[in-house]
N, C-alpha and C positions, 0 to 999 in steps of 0.2 A: 842416710835413711832414716836415722833419729831425726835430723835439720829438719828432714821433711816433712815428717811424718808431726813433732811439733808444729810446724804452721800452718798448715792442714787442719790441725784440732782447732789452734788458737783461732784461725779464718774463720768456722763452724761455729763456732763459742761465740765471737763478737756477730757473727754476724743471722743467729738468733733473734736476733731485736727487729733486726734489716727486715730477713723473713717472715715474720710476725708480722710488719707496716703493710708487704708487698702482698698477704696471702689478705690480708682487709683489704687495700684499693682492689686487688684484683674482683672482691667480691662486689665493689663497693659499682663497678666498672658494669659486672654483669648486672648487676640489679640497674643502672641507667639504661644498657641494651635489653632487657626487657623489658616487651608495651604497656605499660602503664594501664590499669583496671582503672574501671571507672564507669559509674552507675550510667543506668540507660536513661537520655532527654524521651519524655514525653513525648514529641517524635518517628523513635521509634518503635513505638509500643501500639501494638489494637491497630483500631480503623484510622489514626494518624500517621500511622508508617502506610498502612496501602494507597492512602489520598498522597503522601510527602513525595512517594515512587510510583504515582500511575502517571505513565509519558502516553501522549500523542499516537503512540505506535499500537496500544490496542485498541482504536478505531481499526484499524486493519482487523480486527476480530467484527466489527460490520459491514466491512466492505466483502471478507468470507460468506456471511450468513445471509448478505442482503441478494447475494450472486447467485448462488444457492436458493434461495427462493422464488426467484426470474425461471431460474434456468426449469427448474422441477413444473413451474406454470405453464411452458410454451415448449417441453417435449413433442416433439413430433408425432411417436406414439403414446398415448399419452394415456391416461388414465379419471377418474372421478377419485379416486382413494392418492393418487400423484395431487390433484390440485386443493384438497385437502391438505395434504404433507405442505402443501408448498405456503400457505396460509399458516402454515404453524409454526414456520422459517421468517413467516411478515411478520406475524407479533412478536416473534422472538425478538427477530433481528430492531423493533420498531422499541422492544423493551432496555436491549444490551444498549440503546440511543441513549436510553431517557436515564441509565442506571449508569453512562459514563458522564452523563450535565458537560456537552460542549458541541462545538458546531465541530463537523466536518465536511469535507465539500462532498466527498465522495461516497459518505452517507445520506446528503444530503437527498443524494442524486436516486439511489438504492432504490430510497423510501418513498420518493416520488412516482418515481415507474410503479413502485405496485403499487400505490393509491390511484394507477390509468385505470393498472389490469383490472385490480381484483375487487376494489370499489365504484366504478365508474357508473356503475348502477343505480347509485346511490345518489346522484342528481346530477347540475349543472355543478351546485357551489362547491361539489367536493372537489371538482377539474378544475373551477377557478383557483380554490386555494394550493391545489399539487404549483398552476402559476405563478400564484406570489413567491409562494416557494422556491418555483422554478427561476425565480429574479435574482431572490437572495443567493441561489448557488450561483448564479449567473457572475453579479457583483465581486464573490469569494473567488472565482476563477476565477476572473482575471486580473484581483488583487495577487494569486499566488506565479498566477505564469509569469508574470512581468516583474514585479519585485524579487521575486524568488531569484530567480535565474540572474536579475543585477547583483544581488548583494553576495551570490557564491562570484559572478566576477569579479567587483568589484573590493569585497571585503575579503571573504575566506580566502580566493585564491588558494584551492586546493593541491595546482597540479596534476602532471595528466595520470602518475602514476599512484593518486591516491583518487583518483576521478571513478567513482561505479555508477554503476544506472539508477540507483537514490536517483541521480539528479533528475530523472523524470518524475518525480511523484509530482513537484510542484508547475506539475506541465499538464498533465495527465487530467486534473479537473476541468478543465477547456473541454477534451476531450469530451470527455463524461454530460460535461451537462451542453455538450451538441448534442448529444443520442438521446438526452431526455430530452431535449427541445422538440425534437422529432416527434416523440411519442406523446410529449401534451399539443404537440398541434392540431395532433387529426386527433384530438378528443375533445379540443374546442370547439361549442358552439358561434362562435363569430367569426367569420370569414379574418376581418383585417384583424381584430388580435393571432389569427392561425397565422395568417403571411407578417404579421412581422416578429413572430416567432421563429418560426424558419429561417428570412432573411439574419437573426441573427443567431441562429443554430449553425448558418453556412460560412458563419466567421468566426464564431467560438472555435468550429471544427479547423479554417488553416489555419489562426491562431495557434491551437496544441500541436496538428498531423507538421507547420511546418518547425516552430522549436523540435518538440519530435525526433524528427529529421537526421538533425542538428546536432542531440547529444547520441545518437544512433550513432553517427558515423564517427564522433569522439571516443563514444566508446568499446566502439571493434576494434580505434586501432588504439587506444587504450588495449585492449587484450593482445593483441597482435606485437607488442611491446615489453609487456609488460606482461603477460598471460595471467593463466586466469583467478578472483579476485583470494581473498584469504578465507577460507574455511568456514569461519564463523561466520561470512556476511555472503557464500557461495549461495548461497535461497535467491539472491538476489540476482544471477544470470535469469529468471521466469520475470523478471519488472521489462528489459522490451516486449515480453509480445503483449501485455498491457493496452498501452497507446495505440496498437497495431492491431488488434480485436477490438477493440472500443472503438475505435475511426474505421476501420471496417464497417462494423453495425449502422452506425452513424451517418454512414454517408450513403448506405444501401435506404435506411429510413428517412432522412431524408430528400432521398429520391424521389422516394415512395411519396411523402407526403406534397410535395409539389407534383406527380404528378395528378391528383388530386384538388390543388391551390389553384392553379397554375391558369389554366384554362380560363377559369370565370375573373383573370385578372387583365389589368394593360399594359402589361410587362411584354419586353422584348414587341412592342408596337412602334414606338420609335424609327423602328431599322426596318419596318415593315413585314418582318417577324409572324407570324403565329405561334400567340401565348403556348398553345399545346404540343405545335414542335417543341418547341424549347423545351418544355415539362418531360417532351419525351427525350429526348437528349439527356436531362440531367436524370431521369431514369436510370436511362443507361446506364451512363458515367460512372453512376453510384453504385451499378455492380457489377461494372467492369475493374470500376477502381476497389472496391469490395472483393475480388474475387486475387485481386494480386494483393493485397494485406494479408489475407489469410495466408499467399503462399509465403509471402515473406515470413509471418508469422509461424510460419509450420520448422523453418530456418532456426530459428529460433530456441519456438522448442525443443530439436534438432539438438541444437547446442546444449542448451541447459541441462536434458540427459544427458548426454554424453561428461558432460560437467561432474553431472554428480555421479554420475562411474567413475570419473577418473575420481573426485575426490574421497567417494567410499564412506568413508562413516566425518560425519560433522554433527556441534553439538545445537544439543534444542534450544531455543527462543524463539520471540515477539516478530521474526521473520520467517520462522517456519509459514505462519500467514499468507505469508506472495506466494505461497502457492494455488490460493486459490482464486483471488479475485481473475491476478492475468486470462489463466485457464478458461476460468468463467466468459467473460468477455471473447474470448474466443472461441466459449461454444457461441455463443449470441449472433457472432458476427456466420459461425457455419451455418444454425439456423435463419439465419435470411438469405443466404446459397441457397438453402436446401429450396425456402418458397421462393425464390425467385428463378432459381432456373427447372426448379422440379425434377430435381435432383435426387435418386434413391441414396448416390452416396454419399449425399453431403446429408441426406437423414439420417443416415447407420451413423455418419461420424458424430454430428449431436450429440445423440442419446448415449452415442459411445464417452466422448469428451462429456456432458453432464456429468454422468454415472459417474466416471473417473475424478470430479468436481466434488459431488456428493462423499466417496468414500474420503481423499482428504480429510474437509474438512469432519469426517467424522474423527478419523484420527488423529487431526491438531490440536481438536476444542478436547476428545478425552485426556490428549497428554496437557494440555493447558487449563482444564481441570484439576487433572492431580496436584498440579502444579501451585494453583491458587490455591487446594484445601492446605496443602504442607510450609505454601507463605513462600516458598522459592522465587514465583516467579513475578514478583513482587520487589524490584530492583531495579531503579533508574540510573543508566551508565551514568548522566548530565549531572549527577549528584556525587559524583568516585570525588572532585577538587573537596564539596563542602563537605565530608564529613572526611578527609583528611585534617583540615581547617578544625573542625571539629576536635576531631582526634589528639590534636600539635596542643590547641588550647587547652582542651581538662589537663593536659600533659603538663603545662607549664604550670597551671594550679596547683600541680597536685606535686610540682618541686616546689 
């Protein structure tokens, strides 16, 4: 017992300096594990932080605001005060577009549509200005629809599990440009210009809808194999409604314009056909395809609502603006069907969907404005690696 006690005491006495050294090493290791404190760079403060974290996803605000103005202007059960409200949304959309200081293909189209709807009586010069904007829209739409899918296939290669409905985003502009082309062609005073616009719009519609059909089939396969997307991007389940709703409106609008333009042309005469008969076929085909696409969009809306009910809670982010535009263009398709079919059902459906879009816009805009005021909305995920690199560099300099 005595020997043991003496050995223990000797060991304790001899280890006192070692323990002190060990404590110092542990304290130093703890200091190293603590993230280094550094002064914020000027790019992370004030207006520079807002500019640095401004991403193209903000243009979804333009999409949502623009489609609300169009819906309010074209409601089946309308009133003078609703027209004035639609003008307010149009002005707000132009202001937002100017504030964001960048081009967006879909937002070009929304502004062009309202230029025709609201300001056509100002004269032909405005129609031709909208036409010039439309040709810019066509070039940008073609560029995104052709280049972006190829880049995804050749460079990104996301794989089936990581495939989302966001693949539709670079394709939808071609469909939107086709719909806008039908609106502009109807307003152009020159018959030749209108006919060229009509033909180009049919080509754009074909490019956009066929590509969108391929992506929808791929996306449906991904859902059946890997289930729903993560809750952070669950709102993307509404995106398939966009090309269907906009495409349904576009093909009906193009058929409507063809019915007016083609009888005065020599189209189809080479085959011995009456151009007026050919125009009637295009019009009826447009309504038929619009009805089919409306039904397919209804299916995806049902899928989306069930998905949201299954997920229950999901975080608020810029993706919430994805609620407004797909449902909004679905409402425009419904409105065209209400006119072409003279259907009370589609008139009521148009009003119900349009008011739902307006309420969604108010809800999402209020949440967005609150987070803008607090500064939490200005966060660019694409800068995550850059922020980590800056932090690591600052730690190295401190060390």
